[in-house]
C-alpha positions, 0 to 999 in steps of 0.5 A: 521487488524488494523493500529496504528499511531506510529509517527506524523512528517513533510515532507519538510522545513518551510512553505513548509511542510507537516504534516503527520502520519505514521501508522504501521500494522502487517502483519502476512501472509508475516511475517512482517509490513507496514508503511503507511505514510498519510497527516494529511489535506486530508489523501493523502498516501504519501508512503508506506514501508513493511518490513518481512522476506521471508518464504521460505528463511528466508531471510528479505526483505524491499519493498518502494514505494512513490506516486506522481501526487495526485490531489483531486477528481476523474475526471471520476468514470468510471474507477471503472467500471468493464470491460464487458470482465471480468463480467464473470471471478472471482476477485483475493482479494489474489494474492500469486507473490512469489508462482506464480513468485517467489518473495515477497507475496503482498496483492493486491485488484483485478484491475477490 
């Protein structure tokens, strides 16, 4: 899937503003769209909004996430190492939360 730029804008005011670009990506599996807001200078994620329609009920939904406290660099790259206990388990790249827990389908990367 490919994202396309849909808006250039800023967050904040005057000298304290942050130039950002909003990208849109169609999410066919969840019947909706994702909108990502990324800073222009360092490509830092600022937020994400997901909209769509739940497959079983046909009910529309919107989910919004904001990212805060982000600092450049990786202080400890070992945080990406898979724990030993997980080395024999199969990684799950797609989690269907609606089927498992009764709410929104959401694609996510494995946490291990």
